[in-house]
Structures are given as C-alpha cells and as structure tokens.
C-alpha positions in Angstrom: 0.0 0.0 0.0 2.8 2.4 0.8 6.2 3.1 -0.8 9.2 1.0 0.2 11.1 2.6 3.0 14.4 1.3 4.4 13.8 2.7 7.9 11.0 4.6 9.7 7.3 4.1 9.7 4.1 4.3 7.7 0.9 5.5 9.3 -2.4 4.2 8.1 -5.8 5.9 8.7 -9.3 5.0 7.6 -11.7 7.5 6.2 -14.9 7.4 4.1 -15.1 9.4 0.8 -18.5 10.5 -0.4 -19.7 11.3 -4.0 -22.9 11.9 -5.9 -21.2 10.6 -9.1 -19.5 7.2 -8.6 -17.5 4.9 -6.4 -14.3 6.0 -8.2 -15.1 9.6 -7.4 -15.8 8.7 -3.8 -12.2 7.3 -3.5 -10.8 10.4 -5.3 -12.7 12.6 -2.8 -11.3 10.7 0.1 -7.7 11.0 -1.1 -8.1 14.6 -2.3 -9.7 15.8 1.0 -7.1 14.0 3.1 -4.3 15.5 1.0 -5.4 19.0 2.1 -4.0 18.3 5.6 -1.9 15.2 5.2 1.4 15.4 3.3 3.0 12.5 1.6 0.2 10.1 1.0 1.8 7.0 -0.6 -1.1 4.6 -1.0 -4.8 3.9 -0.8 -6.7 0.7 -0.2 -10.4 0.4 -0.9 -11.9 -1.6 2.0 -15.6 -1.3 1.3 -18.1 0.4 -1.0 -21.7 1.2 -0.2 -24.4 3.5 -1.5 -27.4 5.4 -0.3 -30.6 4.6 -2.3 -33.6 6.9 -2.6 -36.7 6.0 -4.6 -35.0 3.0 -6.1 -32.0 4.9 -7.4 -28.5 5.4 -6.0 -28.2 9.0 -4.6 -24.8 8.8 -3.0 -21.7 6.6 -3.3 -19.4 5.9 -0.3 -16.0 4.4 -0.3 -14.3 3.3 3.0 -10.6 3.5 2.3 -7.3 3.2 4.2 -4.7 5.8 3.4 -0.9 5.3 4.0 1.6 8.0 4.5 5.2 8.2 5.8 5.7 9.4 9.4 8.3 12.1 9.4 
C-alpha cells in the first residue's frame, strides 16, 4: 500500500469518501480531501463500497478507504 522505505514508519488511517457521481469519485474525494491536511500520502486501499438509495436509485456513493503516509 505504501512506498518502500528502508527505515522509519508508515501511518495508516481509515476514512470514508462520499460522492454523488461514482465509487471511483468517492475514492478520489477521500484522497483529495485528506491530502489537504496530510502530506506525503503514498497509497490507498479500498476496503468497502456502499451506496445510499432513494426511490430505487443510487443517490450517494461511499468508499471506505485506508490511506498510508510516511511518518516524518
């Protein structure tokens, strides 16, 4: 999930991205929003996908992801 490092540590956090467009966009939203405050994200793993349904149609896509970044 993260880049190879010889020494040090990688931190992993779990967040949920939300989109009205697609699961792919929900993942992109999660990474993009996290990157506003977390520097050096090196990997993303999609753990779960779910959707909100209203009147028989998907109204919101959700992606539960784990993000990895190097601890400085």
